[in-house]
N, C-alpha and C positions, 0 to 999 in steps of 0.2 A: 337446349337449353344449358348445361352444366359445362359446355365446352366454351358456349358465350361465355359464361362469369369466369372462366379458369382463365380464357383470352385475354379477356379487362384484367384480372389480377395480375396476371405476366406484364400485358402492357403497364400497369400503374406501375408494376415492381421496377421496370426498365427505366422509367422516368425519372423514380425516386434516386435509384442506383446514378443514373447519368447527373441528375441535380447535385448528387451527394459528394460524386465525384470532382465536379468542377467547384463546390464549393469547399477553399483552403482556409482551414482557421488552424492557426498555429499560434500555440500561446507562448509568450516569453519566458526564459527563466527567469527566477528572482521574482520581486515584487510586482505587483499587478495594481493597473491604473486605477484608482481610485482609493489605494490604500497607501501612498505612498509617506502621507505623514500619520499611519496608524501606529499606536505602539501597543499591545496586546495586555491586559490586567492580570490576565491569567492564561499560563499554556498549559493544557493537558497533554503527556507523553503517552500516546497511545499506545499499548499492545502492539508489537509489528505485525502485520499482515503478509502472506506469501502468496505470492500469485503470478504467473507468468504474463508479461506485458500484451494486452490484445491488440498494441497495435504494430506488432512483430511479429514477423513470422516464424524466426529465429529464438525466439525468447525460450529460454527452458531451465528449470530448476531440478535438480538432484536432491532430494529429500532426505535420502541419507547422511550427507554432506552436513545437511541442520544440527543430527546427533553427535557425529564424529566429532565434528569441529567444532559444536557447543557455540556455532555462531549468533543465535540471538543473544545471549549474554554478552558476549564481546561486542554486537554491534549495538546494544543497548548502554553498554559502558563507554563505548565512543562517541555515540550521541550525546551521551551526558556531560564527558570530556570537554567536547566542543564548546560548551555555555559555562565552563569554571572561568570565572573572572569577570563575570558578563553583570553586572550592578543592575543593570535596566531591562533585566528578561525574569520576569517573574512566573513561577507555574509549581506543577507537581509532576516529579521523576516517575519512572516506568513502576516502582514498586508502589507509591503510594497509589497511584490509579488502578493497579489490578487488584489492591486491597479493597477499595471503593468501590469495584464495581463487581467484585468476587470472578476474576477473571481466573480461567482454567486453563492451562497449556492444552494446546490440540497435539492430538496422538499422533505421528507421524506412521503411516504403515501399521496403523493397528490391525490386528487379526481379529476376528471374533473367535471368541474362548468357546469348549465346548462346554454345552451344559452341565452344571453338575447333577451327578443323579441324583443329589439330596435334595435338589431345588423341587418344589410342588410345581403339579403342572398346570393349574391356575391360582395364581396370587392373587387373592382378593383386594390385596394392600398393601402398600409399596410404604418404606421405612421414609418419613419427611427428610434425608439426607438425599436418598435416591430421588426421590419426586423433584427437590430442589437441584439436581444436578442434569434432569431430563428437560427442564425450563431453560431455552435459549437466552444466554446474557448479550446485556447489549450488544459488545463487542462480536458475540456469536453473528447478530442480524446484520452489523454493520460488515462482518466480512462475507455473510452469506448475499447480501444484496450487492456488495461490490461484484463477488466472483457470477453471481447471475446474469448482473447487466455485461457481464463481461464474457458469456456462454451465446450469448445471444448472435455472435459473429458467426459461431457454426453450426448453428440451427438450422433446418430445414425445414421448420415449420414457418408458414406466413404471417401469421397473427403475431409471431415472436420476431419474426423479422421487421416487423411493420412498428415495431419498438424504436429500432434503432432513428432518427434523425439524421438529417442529412449531414449537421454540424459534426454529430458522433460519428458520423461515418466516414468523413474526412480524417479522421485523429491522426497524428504522426508522431505522437510519442504520448508518453502514460499523462503526463502532465495534462495535454489536449482529453485523453480517456475519461480523468478525473472530472476536467470542467466541463465538458461535453455532453457525457453519457453518464456520470453518476451523481455531480453536486446535485442535479435536481430532481432526483428520483425521491418520492414521498418518503417512503420507507427508511433509507438513507437519512432526509432529514429530521424524521422521527426519533431514530435513533442515535443521532447529533445532540437534538436537544435533549433528551435522557442522559444521554453521558455528561452534559454539562450540568447537569442537574444532581447526580450524583455525585460529584465532584467540585461542589460549593459555586455553581454555576460560570464556571470558565468560562473564558469570552471565545476562546480559540482552542483548535488540538492541532499535537505535532503527529499528520500520517507519516506512517512510514512503510514501506512496501520494499520487500525483497522479489527483485521480478527476474533476477538472470543468475544463478548459481549452478556452475559445474568447474570439473578438472577432467581433464586428458591429456593425453600425448598427440603430440603433432610434430611429425616428420622428427620423431625420435626425441622431442622437445617437450616437456613436463610444463602444461600449464594451466593457470586457474582464472576463471571468470566469475564476476559477481557484476548487477547490475542494482541500482537502489533507485527508488523515487522517494523524495521527503516533500510534503505538501503542510503548509502550515494555513488551516480551513477556520473559517468563521462559524463557532457551533451554532449561531442566530437562523443562517442564511445557508450555510454549505457552499458559500464562495470561498472562492480561493483566493490567499493572501497574500502567499507565498510559497513558491514551489520550485524545485530544481530536480533534476532526474540525469546520472551518470553509469555508464559502465564503463567498464575497465578490464584489461587482460592484464595477466603479469604472467612472464614466460623464463624458465630455467634457460642456460646454455645447454647443450647437447652434453657437456661432460657431467652435471648437475642431474642425476638420475633420482630425482624426487620432487613433489609439486611444492611451488614456493608459498611461502608466509600466506595464511587467510589474514593474520593482521598486518601484514603490509601491504592487501588488497582494502582494506578497511579504510587504512591511512590516506594510502591513493585516492581514492572515492573522496573519503570525507575530509579533506583537505580545508584550510580556512577559507580558501577560495569557491569551496562550494557553498558558503553560508552568504556570500556576497550579498546586502542587502537584506538580510532578515529583519523585520522590524525590531529596532532595539537594540541590537548587536553590535557593538563596538567594534570597528577591523583593527585589524593588528596592529598596522602603525597607528592608529589612533590611540590604543591600550599604551604604546610607549608614548608618545606625546604628553599622553595624560598625566603619566607615572614620572617623566621629567618633568613637570610643572610642582 
């Protein structure tokens, strides 16, 4: 009887994956259908997420670079600079959002410290500050949900694999992954609603994810690679309003025995064209014309 059940499950999975592979859902970058005339009243700049792209087999992140190169602050500054001189875009920058939600910077490569000899074997109570740190923040919930959904693709558990819908299975990039795999998750939606409530009921959130980060030497040439997915999502229903993804590599010539600047890489990725059709954003040529008037 168990063999029959196993056979049925395998047959179901086979049909599921065939249907999934035939479903070609590809989200275009930029503004999404139905949101062309939308201009968000307030945008939350959500603290940056770090996650390899689940739609790519070669996506890789070297966490040590986040510390040594101080990439998170640099990326935050670059994103904020991209909206300077944009009178139609209002919102809350990273620092304000972090304060509002009690954000704590995740520790990279944290090792468990040895127990202090003076620590009691059984502590009946914990200080209020320690208890507060143990409670997951709204950002932690968003981060955990995104990574949990991404881990389904590598799971060998049948029940976990069955949570992957055909459209999610057919993902082609991180924008697809968000739209077809994450956006409808109940925990994700609840966290987005809570995030909005904590920051004056802002109607949209700017979600930035570092998907690739590495430096290496190839054929004696030093190179750095970075990938970013940036998405503007509706905090009410989780739907994608606008999104873009880009991965770039900078390489020095063979005579330069050092890695290219990460600042130059961020500038290459987040060039003005990256933000094309962002709701309320005035293009460079439009700004020049406006100033001329």
